PAKOL-685409 format. One record per residue (C-alpha): residue in three letters; y negated, x, z; residue number from 0. Coordinates in nm, 2 decimals. Each point is the difference from the previous one (the first is absolute). Example, Ala and Ser with C-alpha at 12.3 -4.5 7.8 and 13.67 -1.06 7.14 Angstrom:
2
<type->ala, y->0.45, x->1.23, z->0.78, seq->0>
<type->ser, y->-0.34, x->0.14, z->-0.07, seq->1>
end
This chain:
79
<type->met, y->0.89, x->1.17, z->1.22, seq->0>
<type->ala, y->-0.34, x->0.10, z->0.13, seq->1>
<type->ile, y->-0.31, x->-0.07, z->-0.22, seq->2>
<type->pro, y->-0.10, x->0.37, z->-0.04, seq->3>
<type->thr, y->0.36, x->0.08, z->-0.10, seq->4>
<type->leu, y->0.00, x->-0.28, z->-0.26, seq->5>
<type->arg, y->-0.34, x->0.12, z->-0.13, seq->6>
<type->trp, y->0.13, x->0.36, z->-0.03, seq->7>
<type->ala, y->0.32, x->-0.12, z->-0.18, seq->8>
<type->leu, y->-0.20, x->-0.21, z->-0.25, seq->9>
<type->asn, y->-0.24, x->0.28, z->-0.07, seq->10>
<type->arg, y->0.28, x->0.24, z->-0.05, seq->11>
<type->leu, y->0.18, x->-0.23, z->-0.25, seq->12>
<type->ala, y->-0.33, x->-0.07, z->-0.18, seq->13>
<type->asp, y->-0.06, x->0.38, z->-0.03, seq->14>
<type->arg, y->0.35, x->0.06, z->-0.13, seq->15>
<type->arg, y->-0.06, x->-0.26, z->-0.28, seq->16>
<type->glu, y->-0.35, x->0.12, z->-0.06, seq->17>
<type->ile, y->-0.15, x->-0.34, z->0.07, seq->18>
<type->glu, y->-0.37, x->0.03, z->-0.01, seq->19>
<type->ser, y->-0.10, x->-0.32, z->0.17, seq->20>
<type->asn, y->-0.02, x->-0.03, z->0.37, seq->21>
<type->val, y->0.32, x->-0.12, z->0.16, seq->22>
<type->tyr, y->-0.04, x->-0.20, z->0.32, seq->23>
<type->ser, y->0.27, x->-0.16, z->0.21, seq->24>
<type->his, y->-0.23, x->-0.31, z->0.03, seq->25>
<type->arg, y->0.02, x->-0.04, z->-0.38, seq->26>
<type->phe, y->0.38, x->-0.04, z->0.03, seq->27>
<type->arg, y->-0.04, x->-0.26, z->0.27, seq->28>
<type->his, y->-0.25, x->-0.19, z->-0.21, seq->29>
<type->thr, y->0.22, x->0.02, z->-0.31, seq->30>
<type->tyr, y->0.31, x->-0.11, z->0.21, seq->31>
<type->ala, y->-0.19, x->-0.30, z->0.14, seq->32>
<type->cys, y->-0.13, x->-0.10, z->-0.34, seq->33>
<type->gln, y->0.34, x->0.02, z->-0.16, seq->34>
<type->leu, y->0.15, x->-0.21, z->0.27, seq->35>
<type->leu, y->-0.27, x->-0.26, z->-0.04, seq->36>
<type->asp, y->0.03, x->0.00, z->-0.38, seq->37>
<type->asn, y->0.37, x->-0.06, z->0.03, seq->38>
<type->gly, y->-0.05, x->-0.30, z->0.22, seq->39>
<type->ala, y->0.05, x->0.14, z->0.35, seq->40>
<type->pro, y->-0.17, x->-0.22, z->0.27, seq->41>
<type->leu, y->-0.30, x->0.15, z->0.18, seq->42>
<type->asp, y->0.18, x->-0.01, z->0.34, seq->43>
<type->phe, y->0.28, x->0.21, z->-0.14, seq->44>
<type->ile, y->-0.24, x->0.26, z->-0.14, seq->45>
<type->gln, y->-0.19, x->-0.01, z->0.33, seq->46>
<type->gly, y->0.32, x->0.10, z->0.18, seq->47>
<type->met, y->0.09, x->0.27, z->-0.25, seq->48>
<type->leu, y->-0.34, x->0.16, z->0.03, seq->49>
<type->gly, y->-0.01, x->-0.04, z->0.37, seq->50>
<type->his, y->-0.33, x->-0.19, z->0.01, seq->51>
<type->glu, y->-0.07, x->-0.17, z->0.33, seq->52>
<type->lys, y->-0.24, x->-0.26, z->-0.16, seq->53>
<type->ala, y->0.08, x->-0.22, z->-0.30, seq->54>
<type->ser, y->-0.37, x->0.04, z->-0.11, seq->55>
<type->thr, y->0.07, x->0.37, z->-0.07, seq->56>
<type->thr, y->0.28, x->-0.09, z->-0.23, seq->57>
<type->gln, y->-0.20, x->-0.28, z->-0.17, seq->58>
<type->ile, y->-0.23, x->0.27, z->-0.14, seq->59>
<type->tyr, y->0.27, x->0.09, z->-0.25, seq->60>
<type->ala, y->0.03, x->-0.36, z->-0.11, seq->61>
<type->gln, y->-0.38, x->-0.02, z->-0.05, seq->62>
<type->leu, y->-0.01, x->0.32, z->-0.20, seq->63>
<type->arg, y->0.28, x->-0.12, z->-0.22, seq->64>
<type->gly, y->-0.18, x->-0.33, z->-0.05, seq->65>
<type->glu, y->-0.31, x->0.18, z->-0.10, seq->66>
<type->arg, y->0.19, x->0.22, z->-0.24, seq->67>
<type->arg, y->0.16, x->-0.31, z->-0.16, seq->68>
<type->arg, y->-0.34, x->-0.16, z->-0.05, seq->69>
<type->glu, y->-0.13, x->0.32, z->-0.15, seq->70>
<type->met, y->0.29, x->0.02, z->-0.25, seq->71>
<type->tyr, y->-0.03, x->-0.37, z->-0.08, seq->72>
<type->arg, y->-0.37, x->0.04, z->-0.08, seq->73>
<type->arg, y->0.07, x->0.32, z->-0.20, seq->74>
<type->phe, y->0.27, x->-0.15, z->-0.22, seq->75>
<type->phe, y->-0.07, x->-0.37, z->-0.01, seq->76>
<type->ser, y->-0.38, x->-0.03, z->0.00, seq->77>
<type->ile, y->-0.17, x->-0.13, z->-0.30, seq->78>
end
């Protein structure tokens, strides 16, 4: 499916459900990658699923998830 077609379909679905936030295909890719990572998928598998040529591109997801974990730890376990 071409990217413009995917954008059009996502926007149409969002309009039908009266979703007010912006719906972007990249948000779905990011969520998909984070879900895979959270469920223990190795980075090389995620890299292949997303079609990244370089592992460093995929590692960004792992770094973001690590930062989020640290933020949550500080929020709920800090004295």
